[in-house]
C-alpha positions in Angstrom: 27.0 -24.0 -1.2 26.6 -26.5 1.6 27.1 -23.9 4.5 26.6 -20.2 4.2 28.7 -17.4 5.7 26.5 -15.3 7.9 26.7 -13.2 11.0 23.3 -12.2 12.6 25.0 -8.9 13.5 24.7 -7.8 10.1 21.1 -7.3 10.4 18.9 -4.6 12.0 15.3 -4.7 13.4 12.7 -4.3 10.5 15.3 -5.0 7.7 13.7 -6.4 4.7 14.5 -10.0 3.1 15.6 -8.3 0.2 18.4 -6.3 2.1 19.3 -9.6 3.9 19.4 -11.5 0.5 21.6 -9.0 -0.9 24.0 -9.2 1.9 23.9 -13.0 1.8 24.8 -12.9 -1.9 27.7 -10.6 -1.2 29.1 -12.5 1.7 29.0 -15.8 0.0 29.8 -14.5 -3.7 26.7 -16.2 -5.1 23.8 -15.2 -7.3 20.2 -15.0 -6.6 19.3 -18.2 -8.3 21.7 -20.1 -6.1 20.7 -18.6 -2.9 17.0 -19.3 -3.8 17.7 -23.1 -4.6 19.7 -23.2 -1.3 16.8 -21.8 0.7 13.7 -22.9 -1.1 11.3 -26.1 -0.7 12.2 -29.3 -2.1 9.5 -29.3 -4.7 10.9 -26.0 -6.2 14.7 -27.0 -6.7 16.0 -27.3 -10.1 12.9 -25.8 -11.6 13.4 -23.5 -14.7 10.1 -21.3 -14.2 9.4 -20.1 -10.7 6.0 -18.1 -10.0 6.0 -14.6 -8.3 4.2 -16.1 -5.3 7.1 -18.3 -4.7 9.9 -15.6 -5.3 8.1 -12.9 -3.3 10.2 -11.4 -0.7 7.0 -10.3 1.2 5.3 -13.7 1.2 8.4 -15.8 1.3 6.0 -18.7 0.1 8.9 -20.6 -1.6 11.3 -20.6 1.0 11.7 -23.7 3.6 11.4 -22.5 7.2 13.6 -25.4 8.4 16.3 -24.6 6.1 16.1 -20.9 7.0 16.4 -21.7 10.5 19.3 -23.9 10.1 21.1 -21.5 7.7 20.7 -18.3 9.9 20.3 -19.7 13.4 16.7 -18.4 13.7 13.4 -18.4 11.6 13.8 -15.3 9.4 10.3 -16.0 8.1 8.5 -15.9 11.2 10.5 -12.8 12.2 9.5 -11.1 8.9 5.7 -12.0 9.5 5.9 -10.5 13.0 7.6 -7.3 11.6 4.7 -7.0 9.2 2.0 -7.6 11.8 3.7 -5.0 14.0 3.7 -2.3 11.3 0.0 -3.1 10.5 -1.5 -3.9 13.9 -3.6 -0.8 13.6 -5.0 -1.2 10.2 -8.3 -2.9 9.2 -7.8 -6.7 8.7 -9.7 -6.9 5.6 -7.2 -4.6 3.6 -4.0 -5.6 5.1 -2.6 -7.4 2.0 -2.8 -4.0 0.0 -0.5 -2.2 2.3 2.9 -3.5 1.3 4.2 -2.8 -2.4 5.0 -5.7 -4.5 7.7 -3.4 -6.4 10.8 -2.4 -4.6 10.8 1.1 -3.0 14.1 2.5 -1.5 15.8 5.2 0.0 19.1 6.0 -1.7 21.0 7.0 1.5 19.8 3.7 3.1 21.0 1.8 0.2 24.3 3.7 0.3 24.8 2.5 3.8 24.0 -1.2 2.9 20.2 -1.1 4.5 16.9 -1.5 3.4 13.8 -1.4 5.5 10.7 -3.4 5.5 8.8 -0.1 6.2 10.1 1.3 2.8 7.7 -1.4 1.2 5.0 0.2 3.6 2.5 2.1 1.1 1.6 4.5 4.0 5.2 5.7 4.3 6.4 7.6 1.2 9.4 9.3 2.7 12.3 7.4 4.6 11.6 7.6 8.3 15.3 7.5 8.9 16.6 10.2 6.3 13.2 11.9 5.6 13.9 11.8 1.8 11.3 10.7 -0.8 11.3 7.0 -1.6 12.5 5.9 -5.1 10.7 3.3 -7.3 12.2 3.3 -10.6 15.7 2.2 -11.7 17.4 5.4 -13.0 19.3 3.2 -15.5 16.5 1.3 -17.3 13.5 3.3 -16.3 11.7 0.2 -14.9 10.1 -0.7 -11.6 11.9 -3.6 -9.8 10.1 -6.5 -8.4 10.3 -7.2 -4.6 11.2 -10.6 -5.2 14.2 -13.0 -6.2 15.4 -12.2 -9.8 16.4 -15.6 -10.7 17.8 -14.6 -14.2 19.7 -11.5 -13.1 23.3 -11.3 -11.3 22.3 -8.1 -9.5 19.4 -6.2 -8.1 17.6 -4.9 -11.4 16.5 -6.5 -14.9 19.4 -4.3 -16.4 21.8 -5.6 -14.0 22.4 -2.4 -12.0 23.7 -3.1 -8.5 21.4 -0.7 -6.4 22.7 -1.7 -2.9 26.2 -0.5 -1.9 27.9 -3.7 -0.5 31.2 -3.0 -2.0 32.9 -2.5 1.4 34.1 -4.4 4.5 31.6 -6.8 5.9 32.5 -5.4 9.4 30.7 -2.1 8.2 27.2 -3.7 7.8 26.8 -3.1 11.7 24.3 -0.5 12.3 23.3 1.3 15.5 20.0 3.2 16.3 18.6 2.7 12.7 15.3 1.2 14.1 14.7 3.9 16.6 13.6 6.2 14.0 10.9 3.7 12.8 9.2 3.5 16.3 6.7 6.3 15.8 5.1 4.4 13.0 4.8 1.3 15.1 2.9 2.8 18.1 -0.4 3.4 16.9 -3.2 1.4 18.6 -7.0 1.1 19.3 -8.3 2.3 15.8 -8.4 -1.3 14.1 -12.3 -1.2 14.3 -12.6 1.8 11.9 -12.4 0.9 8.1 -11.8 3.1 5.5 -10.6 3.7 1.8 -7.5 5.4 0.8 -5.7 5.9 -2.7 -2.3 5.1 -2.3 -1.2 5.9 -5.8 -1.7 9.7 -5.3 -0.3 10.5 -1.9 3.4 10.4 -2.6 3.9 14.1 -1.6 2.4 14.0 1.8 4.8 13.2 4.5 2.4 13.0 7.2 0.0 10.2 5.6 -0.3 8.4 9.0 -1.6 11.6 10.9 -4.0 12.4 8.1 -5.5 9.1 8.3 -5.9 9.2 12.0 -7.6 12.8 12.0 -9.9 11.5 9.1 -10.8 8.5 11.5 -11.7 10.9 14.3 -8.5 10.1 16.4 -5.9 12.7 17.7 -2.7 13.2 15.9 0.1 15.9 15.5 -0.1 17.4 12.1 2.0 20.3 10.9 -0.2 23.4 9.7 1.2 23.2 6.1 -1.7 20.8 5.2 -5.1 21.8 3.8 -8.1 19.6 4.3 -11.1 19.7 1.9 -13.9 17.9 3.7 -17.2 16.9 2.2 -20.0 14.8 3.3 -23.2 13.7 1.4 -26.3 15.6 2.1 -28.7 13.6 4.4 -31.7 14.0 1.9 -29.6 12.2 -0.9 -28.6 9.3 1.5 -32.3 8.8 2.6 -33.9 9.1 -1.0 -36.6 6.6 -1.3 -36.8 5.0 -4.9 -40.2 4.1 -6.2 -41.4 0.5 -6.0 -41.1 -0.1 -9.8 -37.5 1.2 -9.8 -36.6 -1.0 -7.0 -37.8 -3.9 -9.1 -35.7 -2.6 -12.0 -32.7 -2.3 -10.1 -32.8 -5.7 -8.6 -33.4 -7.2 -12.0 -30.4 -5.5 -13.4 -28.1 -5.9 -10.4 -24.8 -7.8 -10.5 -24.5 -10.3 -7.7 -20.9 -10.2 -6.3 -20.9 -12.0 -2.9 -23.9 -14.1 -2.8 -27.4 -13.0 -1.4 -30.1 -11.2 -3.4 -29.4 -7.9 -1.5 -25.8 -7.7 -2.2 -25.7 -5.9 -5.7 -24.4 -3.0 -7.6 -25.8 -1.4 -10.7 -23.4 -1.7 -13.2 -25.1 0.7 -15.9 -25.8 3.3 -13.4 -22.1 3.6 -12.1 -20.7 3.5 -15.4 -23.0 6.2 -16.6 -22.2 8.4 -13.3 -18.6 8.3 -14.4 -19.1 9.0 -18.0 -21.1 12.0 -17.2 -18.6 13.1 -14.7 -15.9 13.2 -17.6 -18.3 15.0 -20.0 -18.9 17.7 -17.4 -15.2 18.1 -16.8 -14.3 18.0 -20.5 -16.9 20.5 -21.4 -16.0 22.9 -18.5 -12.2 22.7 -19.7 -13.1 23.4 -23.3 -15.5 26.3 -22.3 -13.1 27.9 -19.7 -9.5 27.0 -20.1 -9.4 26.0 -23.8 -12.0 28.4 -25.2 -9.5 30.3 -27.1 -7.1 27.5 -28.0 -9.4 25.2 -30.0 -7.7 26.0 -33.1 -4.1 25.3 -31.5 -5.5 21.7 -30.8 -6.5 21.1 -34.4 -3.3 22.5 -35.7 -1.5 20.3 -33.2 -3.0 16.9 -33.8 -3.1 17.4 -37.7 0.6 18.1 -37.8 0.0 21.0 -40.0 2.8 23.4 -41.3 3.7 25.4 -44.5 6.0 23.7 -47.0 9.7 24.5 -46.5 9.1 25.7 -42.8 10.1 24.2 -39.6 7.5 22.2 -37.4 5.6 24.9 -35.6 5.5 25.7 -31.9 3.2 23.6 -29.9 0.6 25.5 -27.9 1.0 24.2 -24.3 -2.7 24.2 -23.8 -3.4 22.1 -26.8 -0.6 19.9 -25.6 -2.0 19.5 -22.1 -5.6 18.8 -23.4 -4.6 16.2 -26.1 -2.3 14.0 -23.9 -4.7 14.5 -20.9 -7.4 13.0 -23.0 -5.5 10.2 -24.7 -3.8 9.0 -21.5 -7.2 8.7 -19.8 -8.2 6.4 -22.3 -4.7 4.8 -22.9 -4.6 5.5 -26.7 -1.4 5.8 -28.5 -3.1 7.1 -31.7 -2.7 10.9 -30.6 -2.4 11.9 -34.2 -4.7 9.6 -36.0 -7.8 9.4 -33.6 -9.4 12.8 -33.7 -12.5 12.0 -31.4 -12.0 10.1 -28.4 -14.1 10.2 -25.2 -16.4 8.1 -22.9 -19.0 6.3 -24.9 -22.3 5.2 -23.4 -23.0 1.5 -22.7 -26.1 -0.4 -21.6 -26.8 -3.8 -20.1 -23.3 -4.2 -18.6 -22.9 -7.5 -17.0 -19.5 -6.9 -15.2 -18.6 -3.7 -13.3 -16.6 -1.5 -15.4 -16.0 2.1 -15.9 -15.1 4.0 -19.2 -12.1 5.7 -18.1 -9.4 3.2 -18.5 -6.6 5.1 -16.4 -8.5 5.3 -13.2 -10.9 2.1 -13.8 -8.9 0.1 -11.4 -9.0 2.7 -8.7 -12.7 3.1 -9.0 -13.2 -0.8 -8.9 -11.0 -0.8 -5.8 -13.4 1.9 -4.1 -16.8 0.2 -5.0 -15.5 -3.4 -4.1 -14.0 -2.5 -0.7 -17.2 -0.7 0.3 -19.2 -3.7 -0.6 -16.9 -6.0 1.1 -17.1 -3.9 4.2 -20.9 -3.6 4.5 -21.8 -7.1 2.9 -25.2 -6.2 2.2 -26.1 -3.0 0.1 -29.7 -2.0 0.0 -31.4 0.2 -2.3 -31.0 3.3 -0.6 -27.0 3.1 -0.4 -26.7 3.1 -4.1 -27.1 6.9 -4.1 -24.3 7.1 -1.7 -21.8 4.9 -3.7 -22.8 6.8 -6.9 -22.0 9.9 -4.8 -18.5 8.8 -3.8 -17.6 7.5 -7.2 -18.4 10.9 -8.8 -16.5 12.8 -6.2 -13.5 10.5 -6.4 -13.4 10.5 -10.3 -13.7 14.1 -10.6 -10.8 14.5 -8.2 -8.7 12.1 -10.3 -9.7 13.7 -13.6 -8.9 17.3 -12.6 -5.6 16.1 -11.1 -4.6 14.4 -14.2 -5.1 17.4 -16.2 -3.3 19.4 -13.8 -0.3 17.1 -14.2 -0.5 17.4 -17.9 -0.4 21.3 -17.7 2.7 20.9 -15.5 4.2 18.7 -18.2 3.3 21.0 -21.0 5.1 24.1 -19.5 8.3 22.2 -20.1 7.8 19.4 -22.6 5.7 21.3 -25.3 8.8 23.3 -26.1 10.9 20.4 -26.5 8.3 18.5 -28.8 8.3 15.4 -26.7 6.4 13.8 -23.8 8.3 12.9 -20.4 9.8 9.5 -20.0 9.0 7.4 -17.1 11.6 8.5 -14.6 10.4 12.4 -15.4 6.7 11.4 -14.8 7.6 9.6 -11.5 9.6 12.5 -10.3 6.9 15.1 -11.2 5.0 16.5 -8.1 1.8 14.3 -7.4 -0.9 16.9 -7.9 -3.9 14.7 -6.8 -4.7 14.9 -3.2 -4.6 12.2 -0.6 -8.4 10.7 -0.3 -9.5 9.1 2.8 -13.1 7.8 2.8 -14.2 6.2 6.4 -16.9 3.6 6.1 -19.9 4.5 8.0 -23.5 5.1 7.6 -22.8 8.9 6.8 -20.7 9.3 3.5 -17.8 11.4 4.1 -15.0 12.5 1.9 -11.6 13.7 3.0 -9.2 15.4 0.5 -5.7 16.4 1.9 -3.1 18.5 0.3 0.4 19.6 1.1 0.2 23.4 0.8 4.0 23.6 0.0 3.7 21.1 -3.0 0.2 21.9 -4.0 0.0 22.4 -7.7 -3.3 23.9 -9.1 -4.0 24.3 -12.7 -4.9 28.0 -11.9 -1.4 28.6 -10.6 0.3 27.1 -13.8 1.0 30.0 -16.1 1.3 28.7 -19.8 2.0 30.9 -22.7 0.5 30.3 -26.1 3.1 30.9 -28.9 0.2 32.2 -31.1 -0.7 35.8 -30.0 -4.0 36.4 -32.0 -6.9 34.3 -33.2 -5.6 34.8 -36.9 -2.3 33.1 -36.2 -3.8 30.2 -34.2 -5.9 29.2 -37.1 -4.7 26.8 -40.0 -3.9 29.1 -43.0 -4.4 28.1 -46.6 -0.6 27.3 -47.0 -0.4 24.7 -44.1 -1.1 21.0 -44.9 -1.0 18.0 -42.7 2.5 16.4 -42.3 1.1 13.1 -41.2 2.8 10.2 -42.8 -0.6 8.7 -43.9 -1.4 12.1 -45.5 1.9 12.4 -47.3 1.6 8.9 -48.5 -1.8 9.5 -50.1 -0.3 12.4 -51.8 2.9 10.5 -52.9 5.0 13.1 -51.1 8.7 12.5 -50.3 9.4 9.4 -48.3 12.4 11.3 -46.4 9.7 13.7 -45.2 7.5 10.9 -44.3 10.1 9.2 -42.2 11.2 12.4 -40.5 7.6 12.9 -39.3 7.3 9.5 -38.2 10.4 9.9 -36.0 8.8 13.0 -34.9 5.6 11.2 -34.0 7.5 8.8 -31.9 8.8 11.2 -29.6 5.3 11.5 -28.1 4.4 8.5 -26.2 1.3 8.3 -24.1 2.3 6.8 -20.8 
């Protein structure tokens, strides 16, 4: 391909490079590999293995600016960078690399029209600004996320070769009008770039007005519909001003992990780890005491796979289902029916910052490290504030995750399976949008959409066992776990059947 077929009228303002690449491939009848080697830097041509940083359609690090300008008539790389800067002009500079998703997010209606916007990749926008529909992020065919990058080994958009973008029509139909006008409200925010904050992108998909929630949390004016509920907390001043004893201060410094240089820049790994562990223990105890107090036998019966000989597999108590998969998914354990005791175990003398709950560990690390990078120097008195934020944030995540499994239990416990990736992605997000402005006074904003709000108290589950006697394991019931059957030299057909049954429950 010495000369490409291209018309600049085929693109719209803020159209993504992924969208432009697909049009380039369709108009020239070439594959992604051919397009990449036509446009890439000389040192990458012909290579079999190309790293993600060079294939990325956000960074565009592998493309040659001179070749791009010659092929398209103008510098697409510079234009893409300018669009990104326009979108992020009001965001804190220290976190701008985190605001665009490295996996493809799309609006089905836009793709049907042969268009994908760079704003679809912007994490603060979870609904298409054009069609106001929830953005998708998982392929309906292979149930996988798609990289926002050149897929050099595939012919189409996805690893399963599914063509997501509709380009099977006359090229002249690629001319759109006024698409970018609906994007303008997202580009007009000014004069708040001096305020830094933390936000949990992963749990905010069901909030359409994320931008307005952020502005209000930062003390700015913004229009927000009345169907949003704000739960605001701030740390008591007496906690923030706690003075530690001199000998305690010395101990803290001796155990500190130096992160960014300087003796004052430290955090207590042991202390923060233990704070999260105690938060989990308190929530776990509260759930077993309040919600699960009459379902403990149901939990034992479920994880032991107990049933009477000759009878079908018994019904699953949805409370037992929710609790078991909540707990095992938190610790990313697949051994649901073999690991009876699982929890957050104590540790001491931790040398590297870590947390006991694997599912939320990255989010907690993001919060602590972003706070430290913002303030540069962390003094002893601020440790109490960081601990308070970590405990507040982790409790929101843990309770929200349990609520999600209660939502799943209502449907999937009767089907004797766990939801697949697409079903989990399409489920309502039960965790609130958390915004934490960085200031001397610790504040914690929790936003929920009232229309989509799901609380565990509002999820009505019905246990199939009406009395305490029926919940308990009776003398005729024995464990049908394949390991137990093998030890008892039972029928291999039954063992194979139970193994297939167990495989229906995947902790994701």
